[in-house]
Structure formats: C-alpha cells, structure tokens
N, C-alpha and C positions, 0 to 999 in steps of 0.2 A: 413642445418641451425641448430644452437643450439635451441632446443625447448623452451628455456626460454628467447630467444632474440627476440625483435620485428623485423618485416620485414621492409624493406627499404621504403615501401610505407605508405602514410597517407590516412585515409579515407576522401573522398572528398564528402561532402554533396551536393546533387543535381546532382551528375554524373549520366548520363542517358545511359543505354544500350538498344539495341533493345529488346523488350519484348520476342522475340523468343529465345533469348540466354538462355541456361540452367544454366549458371554459377551463383553460389551464390554471393551475394554482389551487384546485379544489382538493379537499382532504379525502381522497378516494382510498378505500381499503385495498390491500393487496389482493389480487385475483387468486394467487395460489395459497393464501393464508390458511383456508380451511383444510386443504390437502396436507399442509405441513403439520398443523396441530392435531390432525386426526391420524397421521402416519401413513396416508395413502400416496404421498409424494415419494417416488422411488428414486434413490440415489444410485451412483455408479456401482457400488458393491451389492445392491439389492435387486439386480436384475435376474429374474428367474430364467434359467436356461437348462433344458434337459441334458443330463450328463455333465453338468458344470463341475470342474475341478477347482482347487484353490492353490494359491502359491504363497511361499514365505521366502524372503531373501535371507542370505547369509552375509552379514557385514564384516569387513575386515577388522581384525583386533589389533592391528599395529598402525602406528602413525605414518609410517613411510617404509616402502620396501617393494618386494616382489613375492608372488606366490610361487613356491617351489614344488609344492605337491598338494593335491586334494584327494583325500580318501573318502569315497562316497559308499563304500561297501555296506557299512552298518546302516546307513540311512536307507539305501535301496532295499534292505532286507526287512524293513519295518512294515507292518501292515498298512495298506492304503497309500504308500508312497509310490508314485507313478514314474517320476523322473527327477534327476538332479542335473541342472544345467550349470556348466562352468565355462571358462574361456576356451576349454579343450573340446567341447562338443556342442556349444550353443550355435544356432543358425547364424551364418555369416551375413552381415548387414553392411550396407554402404557406409562410408565414412560420414558421420553426422556433422553438420555445421556447428552444433552446439556440443562441445566436448563433454559436457555433463551427461550426455546421453550415450557416450561410448562405453556402455556396460558389457561385461563379459566378452571383451574383445581381445584382451592380452592379460599378461600376468602382473601388471604394475598395480601398486597400491599408492595413490597420490595423497591419501589422508585416511585417518581412522573413520570407519563407517562406510566406506566405499564397498559397494556390493561385489562380492567375489563368487557367488553362487546363488542359484535359485532352486527351491525344492518345490515340486508340484505333487499334490496329494488329492486323494478322493474327497478328503474333508480338510477343513481348516486346521483341525487338531493334528491330522496326519502330516500335513505340510510343516507345521510348526515343530512337531517332534522330529521329523526328518532333518530340518534345518539344524536342530540342536545336536544331531548325530554326525554331521559333516565335520571332518577333521581337516584343518588347513595348516600347512607348514609355510613359513615365510623366511626369506632372507631380509633381515631388518636393517634399515639404514638410519643414520642420524636424522633427526627432525627438528624443525624450529617452528613453533607456533605462537611465539610471544611477540606482540607488536609494541614497539617503543617509538617515541617521537623521532629519535635519531637513528632508527634501525639502518644499518649499513646497506641493506638491500633496497631501501626505499628510493623510488625515482619519481620524477615529475612526468605524468602521463600526458600525452597530446590531448586526449579527450577524456572526459568523465562520462558517466552513464547519461544517456540521453543525447549524446553527441555534442555536449557543451565543451568549449575549450577548457583544458585543464588549468590554465593560468590566464588571468586578465589583469592588465595593469593600466592605469590612467594617471598621468602626471608624475609627480614625485612623492609617493606616499611615505617613504622613509624620512625624507627631509621635512615633509609637512608635520609628520608625527613628532620628530625630534624638537621642532620649534613651537609645538602646540602649547598654549597656556595650561590646559587641562589634558591629562593623559591617563588612560587606562590600559594596562598590559596584563592580560589574564588568560589562563588556560582552563579548558573544560574537557571532560572525558564522558563519552557515551559508550556503554559496553555493547557487546553483540546482543541483538535482540531476535526473537523468533516469532514467526507468523501464527502458528498454532490455530488454523481454522477449526471450526467445530467438526466438520467432516474431514477426515484425513485424506490424503492423496490416494485415490483408488481407481481401479480400472476393471471392467469385464470385457474380455476380447474374445472374438470368434471368427474363425475362418471357414468359409463355404465356397467351394468352386473357384478358388483363387481370389475371392473377395473378402475383405476384412471389415468387420463391424466392431466397433468399440463403444462402450458407454464409459465415460471417464469424467473425473471431477477436474474441470478445467475452466479457465477464464476466456478461452478462445478456441472453439472446436475447429474453426477453419484453419488455423495455424496447425493444430494437431494433425488434421488430415494431410496437409502438405508435407509435414515432417515425416509421418509414417509412410506415405507413398514413396518418398525418396529413400528412406532407410531399407524398406523391404522391396524396392524395385518394382512397384506396380503402378498403374495409372491412378491418378487422383480419383477418377470416377469409380475405381474399384474399392475405395476406402470410404466408409460412412462413420462419422463420429457423432455421438449423441451426448449432449450435456443439458438435459432438460431441467434438472435441479442440481444446484451446486451449493454445498453448505459452507460457503466462505472461501476466501483465498488470500486476501490482503496482499496480493502480488506474487505469492509463492506458486500460484497456479497460472501465471501469465504466460508461460510457455510450457511445452511438454516436459514432464519430468520422468525419471527412470521407470516408474510404475507402468506407464502406458506402453513403453517399449518392451519391458520385461513380460508384461501380460500378453502382448501380441506375439512375442517370441515364444513363450511357453505354449500358447494356443496352437501356433503352427507346428511346434515340435511334437505335441501330444495328439493333435487332431481333435482336441476337446475345447469347449468354452472354458476359459480360465478367468478367475477373479483374483486380483492382487490388491489388497488393502494394506498400505504401509502401516505398521505399528507406529504409534505416536513417538515412541522413544527413538525411532530411526529417522524422524523428520529433520531434526536440526542438521544432520550431516548430508542430506541428499536432495533437499528441495530449496536450498537457499536460506539466508538469514540476513538481517541487517548488520552490516560490517561495523566493527567498533571504530569510532572516530575520536581522535585526539586533536583538539582545536587550540589555536592561539589567536586571540583577538587583540588588536591594538587600536584603540580609538583616541583620536586627538580632536579636541574641540576648543572653541573660543568660550569665554565666560558666559556668553549668552546661550550656550548650548549648541550652536551650530557646528557640525562636524567639519573639520578641515582635512582629516585623514581617516581612512578606514581600511584596516588590513586584517584579512581573515585567511589564515593558513591552517591546514590540517593534514593529518597523516592517517591513513586507513590501511587495511590489509586486503589482499585478494588471494586466491588459491593459485596453485601451480597447474590446475587443470585449464583455467581460462581466466582472463582478466576482467574484473568488474570493479569499477571505481565509484563509490558513493559520492554523488555530486553535491556534497554538503556545503561547500562554499558558494554554490550558484545562487541561492536566494539572497545572499548579501548583496549581489549585483543589482538587485531590483529594489531594495527597500528604502534606502535613505540618500539624501543629497549630500555627497561628499566629493569635492572637486579632485581630490587625489586619493586613489584607492588601489588595492592589490587584493585579489582573491586567487588562492593557489591550492592545488591538491598534490599530495604525495602518496604513493602507494607502495606497499612492501609485499611481494609474493612470498607466501609462507605455505607450510604443509597443513593447511586448514581446508575445511569444506568451502566450496565456492559460494561467496555471498551473492545476493541477488536483490530483487525488489521487495520491499516491505512498505506497507501503507505510507505514502508521502516519502519515498526514497529520496535522500538529499535534503528535502525541506524540513522533515521532522528533526533530525539531529542538528542540522545547520542552524535553523531558527532558534532552537534551544540555546546554542552557543551565542548567537548574535543578540537575542533578546535578553539573555542574562547579562551580557556585557553592556547593553544599553541601560539596564537597571543600575549596574555598578557606576556607569558614567553619571547617571542622574544623581546618585549619592555623592559623587566627588564634586558635582556642581551645586548641590544643595537645591536641586530642581525637581519639580514634580515629574515622575517618569511618563505620565500621559503627555504632558506639555512638551517634554523633550522629544518624543516622537513626532508630535505635530510641528514643532519648529523645524524638523529636518525632513519635512514632506517635500519630495522632488516635483518639479514641474513636468518633467519627462522621465522616461526610464533611464537611470543613471548610466547603465552599461552600454545600451545600444543607442540611446538619444531618441528613440521612437516616442511618439505621443501615446499615452495610455488610451486604450479604447474606452475605459471607464476606470476610475480609481477613487473609492470612497472610504479609504482607510480612516481618515480624520472623522468622518461621520460615524463610523463604527466605534472608534475610541470614545467619541463624545456621547454617543447614545448608550454605550456600554457603561460608561462612567455614571451616567445619569440613572440607569437602571440598578446599578450595583450599589449606589450611595457612596461613590468615591470621595465626594466632597466632605464626608464625615470622618474620613480616615486621618488619624494622627500620623504624620509622615515619620515620626521618630521611631527607629527600630527598637523593638523590645519594650515598647511603651504600654502595651495592653496585656494584662494577665488575668486569668480566671482560676484562682487557686494555683495548682501545679501546671496549668495549661497557659502557654504563651500563644496569643492570637495575632495573626498577621494577614495582610492582603497584598496581592501582587497583580501585575498586568503584563501582558505581552501581545504583540501584533502577530498576525498570521498572513500568509500569502500562498497561492498555489497557481501554476501556470494553467492557461486555457488551452486545450488541445482537442483536435477532431481528426478522425481518420476516415478514409473513403469507405463506404459501405453501400450495399444494395438492398432494396426492399421491394416487395410485391404487394399490392393491395388489390383485392377483388371485391367488387360489388356483387352481392348475391340477390337472387330474384325475390327472396323474402323480405328485403329491406335491410338486411344486415350486411356487415363488411368483415372481411378476413384480411388481416395483416400477417405477412410471413417474412421473417428476417432471421438470420442466424446470429442473433444477439445472445448473450449469455447473462442470465439473471442469477447473480451470486449471492442473492439475498438482499438486494438493493431496492427491489420493486420495479425492476425494468419493464416487466409485462405491463404493469399498471400505467406507468407513465407513457409508454409508447401508445397505449390505447387512448389515453387522454390526448396526445398529440394528434393522433388520427381523427378522433372525434372532433377536436377543435377545428381542424382543417376541413373536414367534411360537413361541419355544422350539424352534427347529429349527437344524440345522447351517447355517453360512454358505453352504456350497456348494450349498444348495438354493434360494437366493435369486438371481434374476436382476435386473439393474438396466438401465433405459433412462433416459438423461439427454441433455440438450443439443439440444432441439428444441421449437419452439413447437407441434408436434403433440401434445405431452405436457401434462399439467396444469400450469398456470402456477405459476412460482416466482419468488423474489426473486433479485437478482443476487449474484454472488460478490464480496462487498466488505464492508468494516468488520469483518472477522473474524466475520461473521454467518452465513456459508453453512451450516455443519453444524448450527448451532442452529436456523436457520430451516427448512431442508429436513428435518432429522432430526426435528423436532417434528412436522411434517405426516406423515412416514413413520410415526413412532411411533404417532400418533393413528389413522391409517389401519389399521395392523397390529392395534391394540387392538380396533378395531371388527370387523375381519375375524375375529380370534380368538373374539370373542363369537359371531359368526355361525356359525363352524365348530363351536363347542360344541354346536350343535343337530343335527349330523348329518354325513354324508359330503359330500364335494365333488361337485356335479353334473358330468356329463360336459362341459358347456360352460364349466365353471369358475364362480368366484364372485368378484366384484370389489366393493370398497367404496372410497370416497373420503373424504378429510378435508381441510377447509380451516381453517387456524389464525387467519383473520381474527377479531379480537376476543379472541384468546388471546395472541398475540405483540405485546404492547403495550409501549410505552416508559414508561408512567406507573406504574412500580412504586414502592411505598413504600420500597424498599430502593436503596441505591446499589450497583450491580453492576459490578464491575471484576475483571479478572485482574491479578495482581501478580507480580513477579519480582526477582531480584538477579543482577547480572552482576559477574564477577571477571576481571580481565585481568592477564597478565604480559607485559611487553615488553622488548625491548632496543633501545637507541639507539646507533648508531655515531657516535662523536664525530668520525670522520674524514670520513664520507660524509653524515651526517645522516639515513641510513635508519633508519626504525622498523620493527622486526619483532615481530609478536605470537607469542609462544611458546605461550601458553595462553589459552583463553577458556573460562569455565565459567559456565553459567547454571542457576539453580534457579527453577522457576516454581510458582505456585499458580494453577491454571487450571481449577478444577472437576474433573470426572471425565474422565480421559483415555480416549478411546474406542478409539484404535488406537496402541499404543505405538511401532510402527514409523514410521507416517506422522506422528505427533506429533513424534517426534524430528527427523524430516526438516524439518518446519516450524520448529521452534525453531532448529536449526542453520542452516537457510537464512536466517532473519532475522538471526541473529548474524553470519553471513558478510557479509550486506549492510550491517550496522552497522559491520563492520570496513572495508568499502569507504568508507562515509561518513566514518569517522575518518581514514583514511590515503591513499586514492587517488582517490575520486570527487569531482569538482568541475567546475563549468562556469563559463565566463567570458562575460560579455556585452560584446561589442565596442562601445565607445561610439560610434565613428565609423560603423561599418556596421550596428549594431543587430542583430547576429547572435550566436548561441551559437558560439564558436569550436571547442568540443569536440562535434562532431556525429556522431562514429562511435566504434566501440570501439577504434580505433587511437589516439585521443587522449583519450577518456573511459575511464579505467582502472577496470575492476571486478576484484575479487579472483579469483585462480585458486587451484587446489588447493594450489600450493606456498606460498600466503600464509596457509594455515590448518593449521599442522602438528598442533595439538592442541586440539580443541574438544569440550566436553561439555555435554550438556543433561540435566537431572534435573528431577524435579517431585514436588510434594507432592500426594497424592490428597486433594482437598476434597470434603466432603459438603455441598453447598449446595442446599437444596430450593427456592430462590427464583429459579431460572433458567429451566429447561425440563424436560420429562420425563426427559431423559438426565442432567441435572445437569452439563452441559458449558458451558465458556466457550471463546471464540474464541482460537485459538492461532497464527493465520497472521501476525500482526503484532507481537506483543509481543516477539519475539526481537530485533527491530531497535531496540526502544526502550531506551535507556540504554546500549547497547553502545559507542557512540562516546564517551560520557562516561567509562565505565570504562577505555577505552584512553587517552583524553586525560589522565585522572587518573593513570594508570600512567606516562605519559610525564613528567608533572611530577614524580612520585615518583622516576623514574629520574635526571632532569636537574636538578631544583630550579628549573626555569624554567617558568612558566606560559604556555602559547601558546593564544590564544583564538579563533583563526580556522581553521576547517576548510577542506580536509583538511590534516593534518600531514605535508606533503610534505618531502623532504629539505632544500630550500632554506629553508623556513620554520623547520625544526628547527635547522638550522646557524645561521641568523640569530638565533634565539632564544637558543641556547646562547652565541653570541658576545656578545650584548648584555646577558645576565643577566636579572634579573627584569623582567617586562614591567610598565610603570605600570598602576595600577588606574584604572577609570572611563573617562572619555571625554576 
C-alpha cells in the first residue's frame, strides 16, 4: 500500500475486542478506571503523612507595586498557625530559570494575585484563617492590563512559543492581495481562557535527611525533579517526585508551578510534611492561561477560489515576569496553498499574569480565526466552504516546502460531509427556521503537529510468564497506562492482561512530559524498542528465575529534524440553533473526522477526540475571561463565573477517524490525538451561527447578549 494513502477501513468508535488480544486499536478499558470511580486512586493532596501540615498562600491585592510591610502578628497568634513565610524569612533558593517560580524572593508585585506570603497551619482551616489575618502594605504603581491591536508597547518577537519564527513571509503578499479579484479583510478576537483542570494544582512535600519527596499534580515528574534539585541545591537523586494520578492539566501543569516550590519550601522551614492545594480562584493568576489574541486575516483569491494571498497577523499579551507568545499564526503556515503569504505575531508586555500553554496553544485560537475567514471567503465567492478548502489543498507544506508524511484532510472533509449530510444543506444563510429558532450548519478544518521527545523505558520478563513495563510517563486522564500496555503486548505478542505498567514516579526510567500531544508517541516509542530488544533476548531461551530486564532510550531517534512535515488533520461539522428571542445558541450536533495515524485504542481515542470537541464548544459559546482594567484582575476566577460545558450542552457528538499508514512517525505509526479535537471546533460552530442568522460575529464567546446584539444590528462591518 502507498504509505500516503488511507487504508480501506474506518475507525469504529465503540468496537470491542477481547481484552486478551494483543492487537493495537482494540477498545481496552482503562486500567485505573475502577480506582478512580471507587475513590481509591490517591491524588497529590490526598497523601497520608504523619504530622502533615497544610499551607495557604496570600495573593497580592494590587496590580503592580512593591510590598512595603507585612504584619504577621495576628496570624501567628491564631490557634494552629505554625509559620508565615514571606520574602523576609523564606528559605533562600537558587535563581530559577522560570521566573514564574521566583516566589517569596523579593518585595516586587508584578501582577495582582502574585503570592506575597504563605501560611502554614496544623489544619487547612488554620492555614486559611491565618492567611486572612496577614496584613500587607504596598507601594502601588500605575498598571496597564488592557490589550489593543495598536498597543504602543507591542513588538514583533523573534520567536513564538515552540521556537517558531515570529514572522514568516513568502513572495509579495500585500501586492497580491491588493490585485486579487476577490478579497476578505476581517478581524477576530479570542479572549483570555483558563485551563481549570478538575484536580487543582496541588503538592504534598516532605524532607527527610536532606532528601525531598513530593507528590504533585504535574504533567512531567522528571522536569519537576530537575527544577527542584536546582532550586534547593541538592543532587537530583536526592529528589523523588510522584505523580501517579493526575486529574487533568490541559497544559497548565506542563512545567512546575508555584505550589510545588512553596510546599517544598514550607516543608523545609517547618520540618513537617506540608500539603498545598491551590484554591481554584487563585489558579488564573499563577498557573498560566491562554493569552487573548486579536487577529487580522486578509485573504485574496481568484474567482475559482484559489488563494493568491494569505496574510494572518495578530497581537497578544504577555506578562512582565517572562515572555510567552501564543503561536496563533503558525497553523496558517501549514494549511492552504497560497503563493504569497505573511504570518506575523506582535506581543505587548503588560501587568498581567504570565500566559502559558492551554490545550492546543496557538492552534486553537489561530485556526478559529483562519477557518472563520475561509468561511467568509466562501461566502464572497458563492462557493461551498468544503470545496473551497479542497481547492486550496497544497502538494507540500506551504511554509517549509517539505513533503507531508501523510495528509488526508480532503478525505476527512469528504467523509465528514457524507456522515453529516452536508449535501442536504441549503447554502443560503438564514434560510431555515423552526419557530423562533434559526438553524444553521458550519464546517472547519483542523490540524496539529506531530511531536515526539526522547524517553527511556524498562521492560522485565517475569518467571511467571507476565511482563512489567516501567517508565516515568504521566497519565493525566488520557489512558496512557492502558495504551502503553497495548503497545508492549503487541510487540511481545502476548495478551494485554499479561503486561503490568508502572508510571508516574522519578524512581522509574526518565520520560518526557505529557504535552504537545506527544506522550504516547514518545513513551510508546521507548516501550516498543525495549520490548523489541526483550523479545530478541527471550528467543534465546526460557526466562531465568530472577527475570530478565532490558532498557531502551530513544534519544537520537525521536528527533524533530525529519525531512517530512508531520501533522494530524481533521474536519469538524456543527449544527446549531439560535433562539431569536433569548439569543441562546445551542449545538445540536458535532461531528469530527480525523486523520491521526494509527489509532492505538479506539475507546480512549474517542474519549480524547470528544473531550477536545467539547472544550472547543466551550471556547465558542461559554468560556471567556475579562481583565478588569481598574483592578488588573481576571473577573471570572472560578467555575461559577467561568462557564465550561456540561453534559446537557452536548446532546449529539460523534468522533470518527481514517486509519492512516504513515511510516515516517514512530514504530507504532501513531499521531497525537489529545489536542486536535479542540482545533477548529469553535470555527465550525461560529460558521454555523452565521449560516443560521446571516450575521457574522467575530468575537468569542458567542454569548446570548452578543448574538442578540448581532442579530439586531445585522451584518457586522468588515475590517477594523
């Protein structure tokens, strides 16, 4: 079979194979599922430790300035309060590489919510009461937290997140746009968004004989160990980090956050085990967020729909603590054939919390803007939006010129259209009504890069016929334990139930973090290689009584310098209703079709796709954060005001896939699937709202007030 052609089979969600079969792709249940539903899975804040104390942080109440005094007298006099740490008495640590971890080092306040003290108590209640009793005086300075497209402090960064060039230009995009027969010049706005994992950021830390042990909620225990060893000046082998169960992260736990540093600091200061679980309302200020992005898209095309110019420019914010640039123009470099193009980022440093990774950083907001603009171009052309995307399918990656390892976006669009019933759609906006409800449908494409990081795995053959796989992977709710067992069983040619898995501890062979949709590819590669070597050893004779173990390290194999452009692709279709009386938008149907290499577990894969699509629905309709200009604070700081979708918001959602045979990825032939589900979903929903109402609304989320206002004023002016 041609390596770039899809197989004849389609992924079938819910397909069940006997759990004893070793073949990848089987619908195997999660190994830790029973522990989670019965409450026996212990998370970072649930670790029983004799003499354990609790900590509660004190956030700054000004948007910028310096601490001029801290009165801890009343707090220390409260029953059960053990200590109050401030920049005046906290243990001195080495300078961190990540400035977000420079907590309790000096008197500066770079943004509201920055931690200025930490109270340690015998109980959680005592620590919280003590924190409320701490009195802090500030020298307040003027602040600026408002992002505008023409902010005077905005500059063009050399690099955006991920190491991508801040600006890329090919040909003469301005000239080509000016002379294009059909042009679209539009702006889109995505607000700040917050990760809000089910388990908040939490750590239990303990020092014994100069050795530090932490249980923490992280996406990468290996990185946490390295950072803590450097900060506290101890050898790495004196630090043990456990992250056996992690209740979600969505990027916010990709690197150590202040909770792990503060807990270790408090444990060293008090000589007691200390647990710090950050209150949810503190999270937006200290663990990262998706930065707001203000986009301008200019598309020039011929009457047949072929792009001649593609210009995507955006402005975003970063903090004064460190620079983080949301790479939202980068996916535009991959998607469509345009001979002349420009993609550029500008970033304004403001007195705001530091933005960071959130599920599909760059791709989620960037593809919302691009795919919405493509829909608008289809309208200007009088062309079907599915066909417009197919017409502009590139032969090679537009930015790099590399051949794609596999790219089946066209197949995803066509199969999605077939399953969705796109051919029955009346293309006229506002043409379908059911009483006060306007009904519309929309489409958008999706992409996400393929990544893999070096990792190490150990596999042991046991004398009882079973196998033990050990790797410091992190299962953040994705089912990593289960899929790694399937990879091992497949390579060893044994039933899955004969493979045991140990993950989530620095006592295990080092592995990369769970991020960038790279976990399974990275860890699975190491597991596959270790099992291959073990199988060779086992071919020489029986397993000795003490067992037989081999290791594999993929350093030098999992490289980013491939001659191929490697990406997953997909297509989203949405049907919505818009209530003309209340302005409420409801999504009736969401359907996604993905080309993401070989699907390793149909059950967990569907969960990842559906989870991403649901998060994209939230991005489109309910999730949004507001930066209060006067107070310098996010006003939506908990789940009462920051609205995430519930089950009732997603009545019909389908995820399907094309089985790709791509030999240029990893030994399993898999691509990451954890993030592509959110990419493009918001655009599909927004395009469906336009199709329903005939009014284009370009600012997310599409809340009832915005929808009613949009319907009331008719078409929104283009441009700026």
